[in-house]
mmCIF file of the C-alpha atoms, coordinates in Angstrom:
data_MODEL
# 
_entry.id   MODEL 
# 
loop_
_atom_site.group_PDB 
_atom_site.id 
_atom_site.type_symbol 
_atom_site.label_atom_id 
_atom_site.label_alt_id 
_atom_site.label_comp_id 
_atom_site.label_asym_id 
_atom_site.label_entity_id 
_atom_site.label_seq_id 
_atom_site.pdbx_PDB_ins_code 
_atom_site.Cartn_x 
_atom_site.Cartn_y 
_atom_site.Cartn_z 
_atom_site.occupancy 
_atom_site.B_iso_or_equiv 
_atom_site.pdbx_formal_charge 
_atom_site.auth_seq_id 
_atom_site.auth_comp_id 
_atom_site.auth_asym_id 
_atom_site.auth_atom_id 
_atom_site.pdbx_PDB_model_num 
ATOM 1   C CA . MET A 1 1   ? 125.982 97.005  79.215  1.00 0.00 ? 1   MET A CA 1 
ATOM 2   C CA . LEU A 1 2   ? 123.605 98.989  81.397  1.00 0.00 ? 2   LEU A CA 1 
ATOM 3   C CA . GLN A 1 3   ? 125.286 97.581  84.510  1.00 0.00 ? 3   GLN A CA 1 
ATOM 4   C CA . ALA A 1 4   ? 128.655 98.827  83.263  1.00 0.00 ? 4   ALA A CA 1 
ATOM 5   C CA . ALA A 1 5   ? 127.271 102.323 82.593  1.00 0.00 ? 5   ALA A CA 1 
ATOM 6   C CA . VAL A 1 6   ? 125.631 102.428 86.032  1.00 0.00 ? 6   VAL A CA 1 
ATOM 7   C CA . ALA A 1 7   ? 128.896 101.309 87.694  1.00 0.00 ? 7   ALA A CA 1 
ATOM 8   C CA . LEU A 1 8   ? 130.740 104.096 85.876  1.00 0.00 ? 8   LEU A CA 1 
ATOM 9   C CA . ALA A 1 9   ? 128.062 106.563 86.963  1.00 0.00 ? 9   ALA A CA 1 
ATOM 10  C CA . GLN A 1 10  ? 128.374 105.414 90.593  1.00 0.00 ? 10  GLN A CA 1 
ATOM 11  C CA . SER A 1 11  ? 132.121 106.096 90.356  1.00 0.00 ? 11  SER A CA 1 
ATOM 12  C CA . SER A 1 12  ? 131.837 109.392 88.488  1.00 0.00 ? 12  SER A CA 1 
ATOM 13  C CA . ARG A 1 13  ? 132.817 111.536 91.477  1.00 0.00 ? 13  ARG A CA 1 
ATOM 14  C CA . ARG A 1 14  ? 136.022 109.693 92.284  1.00 0.00 ? 14  ARG A CA 1 
ATOM 15  C CA . SER A 1 15  ? 139.345 110.955 91.000  1.00 0.00 ? 15  SER A CA 1 
ATOM 16  C CA . THR A 1 16  ? 140.621 107.684 89.564  1.00 0.00 ? 16  THR A CA 1 
ATOM 17  C CA . PRO A 1 17  ? 139.075 105.748 86.700  1.00 0.00 ? 17  PRO A CA 1 
ATOM 18  C CA . VAL A 1 18  ? 137.428 102.363 87.286  1.00 0.00 ? 18  VAL A CA 1 
ATOM 19  C CA . LYS A 1 19  ? 139.680 99.446  86.469  1.00 0.00 ? 19  LYS A CA 1 
ATOM 20  C CA . LEU A 1 20  ? 138.321 96.718  84.208  1.00 0.00 ? 20  LEU A CA 1 
ATOM 21  C CA . ALA A 1 21  ? 138.664 94.003  86.885  1.00 0.00 ? 21  ALA A CA 1 
ATOM 22  C CA . GLU A 1 22  ? 136.828 96.147  89.447  1.00 0.00 ? 22  GLU A CA 1 
ATOM 23  C CA . LEU A 1 23  ? 134.025 96.898  87.021  1.00 0.00 ? 23  LEU A CA 1 
ATOM 24  C CA . ALA A 1 24  ? 133.632 93.227  86.110  1.00 0.00 ? 24  ALA A CA 1 
ATOM 25  C CA . ALA A 1 25  ? 133.540 92.226  89.779  1.00 0.00 ? 25  ALA A CA 1 
ATOM 26  C CA . ARG A 1 26  ? 131.019 94.931  90.730  1.00 0.00 ? 26  ARG A CA 1 
ATOM 27  C CA . THR A 1 27  ? 128.638 94.200  87.864  1.00 0.00 ? 27  THR A CA 1 
ATOM 28  C CA . GLY A 1 28  ? 128.959 90.475  87.381  1.00 0.00 ? 28  GLY A CA 1 
ATOM 29  C CA . ILE A 1 29  ? 129.881 91.043  83.736  1.00 0.00 ? 29  ILE A CA 1 
ATOM 30  C CA . PRO A 1 30  ? 132.321 88.282  82.700  1.00 0.00 ? 30  PRO A CA 1 
ATOM 31  C CA . ARG A 1 31  ? 135.860 89.656  82.609  1.00 0.00 ? 31  ARG A CA 1 
ATOM 32  C CA . ALA A 1 32  ? 136.293 88.432  79.012  1.00 0.00 ? 32  ALA A CA 1 
ATOM 33  C CA . TYR A 1 33  ? 133.127 90.284  77.885  1.00 0.00 ? 33  TYR A CA 1 
ATOM 34  C CA . ALA A 1 34  ? 133.702 93.552  79.824  1.00 0.00 ? 34  ALA A CA 1 
ATOM 35  C CA . PRO A 1 35  ? 136.198 95.028  77.290  1.00 0.00 ? 35  PRO A CA 1 
ATOM 36  C CA . GLN A 1 36  ? 133.644 94.604  74.499  1.00 0.00 ? 36  GLN A CA 1 
ATOM 37  C CA . VAL A 1 37  ? 130.927 96.394  76.502  1.00 0.00 ? 37  VAL A CA 1 
ATOM 38  C CA . LEU A 1 38  ? 133.282 99.192  77.529  1.00 0.00 ? 38  LEU A CA 1 
ATOM 39  C CA . GLY A 1 39  ? 134.552 99.424  73.962  1.00 0.00 ? 39  GLY A CA 1 
ATOM 40  C CA . ASP A 1 40  ? 130.985 99.975  72.736  1.00 0.00 ? 40  ASP A CA 1 
ATOM 41  C CA . LEU A 1 41  ? 130.451 102.700 75.346  1.00 0.00 ? 41  LEU A CA 1 
ATOM 42  C CA . THR A 1 42  ? 133.788 104.308 74.439  1.00 0.00 ? 42  THR A CA 1 
ATOM 43  C CA . ARG A 1 43  ? 133.095 104.248 70.683  1.00 0.00 ? 43  ARG A CA 1 
ATOM 44  C CA . ALA A 1 44  ? 129.756 105.956 71.374  1.00 0.00 ? 44  ALA A CA 1 
ATOM 45  C CA . SER A 1 45  ? 131.615 108.673 73.352  1.00 0.00 ? 45  SER A CA 1 
ATOM 46  C CA . LEU A 1 46  ? 129.748 107.730 76.523  1.00 0.00 ? 46  LEU A CA 1 
ATOM 47  C CA . ALA A 1 47  ? 132.910 106.560 78.297  1.00 0.00 ? 47  ALA A CA 1 
ATOM 48  C CA . THR A 1 48  ? 136.582 107.292 78.007  1.00 0.00 ? 48  THR A CA 1 
ATOM 49  C CA . SER A 1 49  ? 139.505 104.990 78.611  1.00 0.00 ? 49  SER A CA 1 
ATOM 50  C CA . VAL A 1 50  ? 142.589 106.124 80.473  1.00 0.00 ? 50  VAL A CA 1 
ATOM 51  C CA . LEU A 1 51  ? 145.796 104.270 79.655  1.00 0.00 ? 51  LEU A CA 1 
ATOM 52  C CA . GLY A 1 52  ? 148.567 103.370 82.061  1.00 0.00 ? 52  GLY A CA 1 
ATOM 53  C CA . ALA A 1 53  ? 149.053 101.823 85.476  1.00 0.00 ? 53  ALA A CA 1 
ATOM 54  C CA . HIS A 1 54  ? 146.449 104.121 86.993  1.00 0.00 ? 54  HIS A CA 1 
ATOM 55  C CA . GLY A 1 55  ? 144.141 103.836 84.014  1.00 0.00 ? 55  GLY A CA 1 
ATOM 56  C CA . GLY A 1 56  ? 140.681 102.465 83.591  1.00 0.00 ? 56  GLY A CA 1 
ATOM 57  C CA . TYR A 1 57  ? 137.319 103.793 82.420  1.00 0.00 ? 57  TYR A CA 1 
ATOM 58  C CA . ARG A 1 58  ? 135.093 106.711 83.329  1.00 0.00 ? 58  ARG A CA 1 
ATOM 59  C CA . LEU A 1 59  ? 131.988 108.346 81.966  1.00 0.00 ? 59  LEU A CA 1 
ATOM 60  C CA . SER A 1 60  ? 132.717 111.075 79.453  1.00 0.00 ? 60  SER A CA 1 
ATOM 61  C CA . ARG A 1 61  ? 129.803 113.225 80.740  1.00 0.00 ? 61  ARG A CA 1 
ATOM 62  C CA . ASP A 1 62  ? 127.959 113.804 83.965  1.00 0.00 ? 62  ASP A CA 1 
ATOM 63  C CA . PRO A 1 63  ? 125.503 110.931 84.659  1.00 0.00 ? 63  PRO A CA 1 
ATOM 64  C CA . SER A 1 64  ? 122.586 113.361 84.389  1.00 0.00 ? 64  SER A CA 1 
ATOM 65  C CA . LEU A 1 65  ? 123.576 114.005 80.750  1.00 0.00 ? 65  LEU A CA 1 
ATOM 66  C CA . VAL A 1 66  ? 123.696 110.337 79.656  1.00 0.00 ? 66  VAL A CA 1 
ATOM 67  C CA . ASN A 1 67  ? 120.328 108.772 78.886  1.00 0.00 ? 67  ASN A CA 1 
ATOM 68  C CA . LEU A 1 68  ? 119.402 105.116 78.576  1.00 0.00 ? 68  LEU A CA 1 
ATOM 69  C CA . LEU A 1 69  ? 118.607 105.379 74.886  1.00 0.00 ? 69  LEU A CA 1 
ATOM 70  C CA . GLU A 1 70  ? 122.217 106.357 74.171  1.00 0.00 ? 70  GLU A CA 1 
ATOM 71  C CA . ILE A 1 71  ? 123.480 103.382 76.160  1.00 0.00 ? 71  ILE A CA 1 
ATOM 72  C CA . VAL A 1 72  ? 121.158 100.834 74.566  1.00 0.00 ? 72  VAL A CA 1 
ATOM 73  C CA . GLU A 1 73  ? 121.859 102.101 71.054  1.00 0.00 ? 73  GLU A CA 1 
ATOM 74  C CA . ALA A 1 74  ? 125.611 102.149 71.711  1.00 0.00 ? 74  ALA A CA 1 
ATOM 75  C CA . VAL A 1 75  ? 125.505 98.383  72.051  1.00 0.00 ? 75  VAL A CA 1 
ATOM 76  C CA . GLU A 1 76  ? 122.443 97.303  70.073  1.00 0.00 ? 76  GLU A CA 1 
ATOM 77  C CA . GLY A 1 77  ? 122.398 99.918  67.306  1.00 0.00 ? 77  GLY A CA 1 
ATOM 78  C CA . GLU A 1 78  ? 119.410 102.103 66.502  1.00 0.00 ? 78  GLU A CA 1 
ATOM 79  C CA . LEU A 1 79  ? 116.162 100.675 67.806  1.00 0.00 ? 79  LEU A CA 1 
ATOM 80  C CA . GLY A 1 80  ? 113.900 100.022 64.877  1.00 0.00 ? 80  GLY A CA 1 
ATOM 81  C CA . VAL A 1 81  ? 112.126 97.616  62.595  1.00 0.00 ? 81  VAL A CA 1 
ATOM 82  C CA . GLU A 1 82  ? 114.184 97.157  59.438  1.00 0.00 ? 82  GLU A CA 1 
ATOM 83  C CA . HIS A 1 83  ? 112.108 94.548  57.619  1.00 0.00 ? 83  HIS A CA 1 
ATOM 84  C CA . CYS A 1 84  ? 108.398 93.947  57.333  1.00 0.00 ? 84  CYS A CA 1 
ATOM 85  C CA . PRO A 1 85  ? 107.430 91.422  60.015  1.00 0.00 ? 85  PRO A CA 1 
ATOM 86  C CA . LEU A 1 86  ? 105.016 89.834  57.537  1.00 0.00 ? 86  LEU A CA 1 
ATOM 87  C CA . SER A 1 87  ? 107.341 89.383  54.560  1.00 0.00 ? 87  SER A CA 1 
ATOM 88  C CA . ASP A 1 88  ? 110.906 89.894  55.877  1.00 0.00 ? 88  ASP A CA 1 
ATOM 89  C CA . GLU A 1 89  ? 111.486 92.549  53.204  1.00 0.00 ? 89  GLU A CA 1 
ATOM 90  C CA . PRO A 1 90  ? 111.430 96.312  53.638  1.00 0.00 ? 90  PRO A CA 1 
ATOM 91  C CA . CYS A 1 91  ? 107.975 97.863  53.589  1.00 0.00 ? 91  CYS A CA 1 
ATOM 92  C CA . PRO A 1 92  ? 107.583 100.276 50.668  1.00 0.00 ? 92  PRO A CA 1 
ATOM 93  C CA . PRO A 1 93  ? 108.231 103.893 51.744  1.00 0.00 ? 93  PRO A CA 1 
ATOM 94  C CA . GLY A 1 94  ? 105.049 105.590 52.839  1.00 0.00 ? 94  GLY A CA 1 
ATOM 95  C CA . ARG A 1 95  ? 103.087 102.295 52.916  1.00 0.00 ? 95  ARG A CA 1 
ATOM 96  C CA . LEU A 1 96  ? 103.851 100.496 56.162  1.00 0.00 ? 96  LEU A CA 1 
ATOM 97  C CA . CYS A 1 97  ? 101.973 97.264  56.768  1.00 0.00 ? 97  CYS A CA 1 
ATOM 98  C CA . PRO A 1 98  ? 99.660  97.293  59.836  1.00 0.00 ? 98  PRO A CA 1 
ATOM 99  C CA . VAL A 1 99  ? 102.075 95.237  61.938  1.00 0.00 ? 99  VAL A CA 1 
ATOM 100 C CA . HIS A 1 100 ? 105.053 97.395  60.999  1.00 0.00 ? 100 HIS A CA 1 
ATOM 101 C CA . GLU A 1 101 ? 103.062 100.528 61.811  1.00 0.00 ? 101 GLU A CA 1 
ATOM 102 C CA . THR A 1 102 ? 102.160 99.181  65.255  1.00 0.00 ? 102 THR A CA 1 
ATOM 103 C CA . LEU A 1 103 ? 105.754 98.147  65.950  1.00 0.00 ? 103 LEU A CA 1 
ATOM 104 C CA . ASP A 1 104 ? 106.993 101.541 64.778  1.00 0.00 ? 104 ASP A CA 1 
ATOM 105 C CA . ARG A 1 105 ? 104.676 103.335 67.236  1.00 0.00 ? 105 ARG A CA 1 
ATOM 106 C CA . ALA A 1 106 ? 105.878 101.037 70.029  1.00 0.00 ? 106 ALA A CA 1 
ATOM 107 C CA . ARG A 1 107 ? 109.513 101.702 69.065  1.00 0.00 ? 107 ARG A CA 1 
ATOM 108 C CA . LEU A 1 108 ? 108.923 105.466 69.210  1.00 0.00 ? 108 LEU A CA 1 
ATOM 109 C CA . GLY A 1 109 ? 107.356 105.114 72.650  1.00 0.00 ? 109 GLY A CA 1 
ATOM 110 C CA . LEU A 1 110 ? 110.256 103.004 73.876  1.00 0.00 ? 110 LEU A CA 1 
ATOM 111 C CA . ARG A 1 111 ? 112.783 105.496 72.494  1.00 0.00 ? 111 ARG A CA 1 
ATOM 112 C CA . GLU A 1 112 ? 110.989 108.354 74.282  1.00 0.00 ? 112 GLU A CA 1 
ATOM 113 C CA . ARG A 1 113 ? 110.926 106.466 77.585  1.00 0.00 ? 113 ARG A CA 1 
ATOM 114 C CA . LEU A 1 114 ? 114.598 105.487 77.388  1.00 0.00 ? 114 LEU A CA 1 
ATOM 115 C CA . ALA A 1 115 ? 115.635 109.017 76.381  1.00 0.00 ? 115 ALA A CA 1 
ATOM 116 C CA . ALA A 1 116 ? 113.721 110.440 79.361  1.00 0.00 ? 116 ALA A CA 1 
ATOM 117 C CA . LEU A 1 117 ? 115.717 108.440 81.912  1.00 0.00 ? 117 LEU A CA 1 
ATOM 118 C CA . SER A 1 118 ? 119.319 109.342 82.720  1.00 0.00 ? 118 SER A CA 1 
ATOM 119 C CA . LEU A 1 119 ? 122.013 107.407 84.539  1.00 0.00 ? 119 LEU A CA 1 
ATOM 120 C CA . ALA A 1 120 ? 121.626 109.869 87.418  1.00 0.00 ? 120 ALA A CA 1 
ATOM 121 C CA . ASP A 1 121 ? 117.940 108.881 87.617  1.00 0.00 ? 121 ASP A CA 1 
ATOM 122 C CA . LEU A 1 122 ? 118.915 105.217 87.850  1.00 0.00 ? 122 LEU A CA 1 
ATOM 123 C CA . LEU A 1 123 ? 121.250 105.952 90.743  1.00 0.00 ? 123 LEU A CA 1 
ATOM 124 C CA . VAL A 1 124 ? 118.370 107.213 92.889  1.00 0.00 ? 124 VAL A CA 1 
ATOM 125 C CA . LEU A 1 125 ? 115.965 104.317 92.163  1.00 0.00 ? 125 LEU A CA 1 
ATOM 126 C CA . PRO A 1 126 ? 117.289 101.975 94.905  1.00 0.00 ? 126 PRO A CA 1 
ATOM 127 C CA . SER A 1 127 ? 116.849 104.710 97.531  1.00 0.00 ? 127 SER A CA 1 
ATOM 128 C CA . LEU A 1 128 ? 113.301 105.376 96.264  1.00 0.00 ? 128 LEU A CA 1 
ATOM 129 C CA . VAL A 1 129 ? 112.419 101.698 96.680  1.00 0.00 ? 129 VAL A CA 1 
ATOM 130 C CA . GLU A 1 130 ? 113.994 101.606 100.140 1.00 0.00 ? 130 GLU A CA 1 
ATOM 131 C CA . SER A 1 131 ? 112.064 104.742 101.160 1.00 0.00 ? 131 SER A CA 1 
ATOM 132 C CA . GLY A 1 132 ? 108.734 103.112 100.345 1.00 0.00 ? 132 GLY A CA 1 
ATOM 133 C CA . HIS A 1 133 ? 107.954 104.196 96.792  1.00 0.00 ? 133 HIS A CA 1 
ATOM 134 C CA . ARG A 1 134 ? 105.758 101.611 95.101  1.00 0.00 ? 134 ARG A CA 1 
ATOM 135 C CA . ALA A 1 135 ? 105.396 100.473 91.501  1.00 0.00 ? 135 ALA A CA 1 
ATOM 136 C CA . GLY A 1 136 ? 103.499 103.075 89.508  1.00 0.00 ? 136 GLY A CA 1 
ATOM 137 C CA . ASP A 1 137 ? 104.508 105.997 91.760  1.00 0.00 ? 137 ASP A CA 1 
ATOM 138 C CA . PRO A 1 138 ? 105.854 109.041 89.899  1.00 0.00 ? 138 PRO A CA 1 
ATOM 139 C CA . VAL A 1 139 ? 109.636 109.151 90.037  1.00 0.00 ? 139 VAL A CA 1 
ATOM 140 C CA . PRO A 1 140 ? 111.338 112.543 89.918  1.00 0.00 ? 140 PRO A CA 1 
ATOM 141 C CA . VAL A 1 141 ? 113.860 112.752 87.108  1.00 0.00 ? 141 VAL A CA 1 
ATOM 142 C CA . SER A 1 142 ? 116.694 115.146 86.520  1.00 0.00 ? 142 SER A CA 1 
ATOM 143 C CA . GLY A 1 143 ? 116.331 118.268 84.447  1.00 0.00 ? 143 GLY A CA 1 
ATOM 144 C CA . ASP A 1 144 ? 113.002 119.487 83.135  1.00 0.00 ? 144 ASP A CA 1 
ATOM 145 C CA . ARG A 1 145 ? 111.780 116.127 81.856  1.00 0.00 ? 145 ARG A CA 1 
ATOM 146 C CA . PRO A 1 146 ? 108.452 114.716 83.046  1.00 0.00 ? 146 PRO A CA 1 
ATOM 147 C CA . ALA A 1 147 ? 108.449 112.171 85.843  1.00 0.00 ? 147 ALA A CA 1 
ATOM 148 C CA . CYS A 1 148 ? 108.362 108.535 84.874  1.00 0.00 ? 148 CYS A CA 1 
ATOM 149 C CA . ARG A 1 149 ? 106.622 105.725 86.771  1.00 0.00 ? 149 ARG A CA 1 
ATOM 150 C CA . LEU A 1 150 ? 108.539 103.396 89.030  1.00 0.00 ? 150 LEU A CA 1 
ATOM 151 C CA . ALA A 1 151 ? 108.493 99.824  87.747  1.00 0.00 ? 151 ALA A CA 1 
ATOM 152 C CA . ILE A 1 152 ? 109.498 97.145  90.229  1.00 0.00 ? 152 ILE A CA 1 
ATOM 153 C CA . ALA A 1 153 ? 109.698 93.524  89.177  1.00 0.00 ? 153 ALA A CA 1 
ATOM 154 C CA . ASP A 1 154 ? 107.767 91.169  91.423  1.00 0.00 ? 154 ASP A CA 1 
ATOM 155 C CA . GLU A 1 155 ? 110.196 88.385  92.250  1.00 0.00 ? 155 GLU A CA 1 
ATOM 156 C CA . SER A 1 156 ? 107.673 86.373  94.257  1.00 0.00 ? 156 SER A CA 1 
ATOM 157 C CA . GLY A 1 157 ? 106.104 84.590  91.425  1.00 0.00 ? 157 GLY A CA 1 
# 
């Protein structure tokens, strides 16, 4: 789903929408699964579909105004812990178990990190890597949000 949103962001300046087949080919998303992903993004008002021979999909807002939290929650639903990890039942209101409390703090941190990163920020990451930025370097982000740290997966081992 993130690949689809990034592909739409990369195409946001062009005058024609991105066709489903093109999006599937560019992202590697299976053609049969792409409509479901784009449907999730459309239902969340992150993308719009254009009908007709010259139709396709496009972002509904500028990439700098779409954050990763919106994209993840469009497909996965709200990030959260619904049941107590120790008993598989809801924790009583106001009395979270220690594990639930820890997971809740982690969830809040993840939500903050995802909300702080926009699609426009993701578009500049490859050029930052190519220009010599290393893992842990501050990455400038759009707007007045604080910089995040560049995380690069080590594929060597």
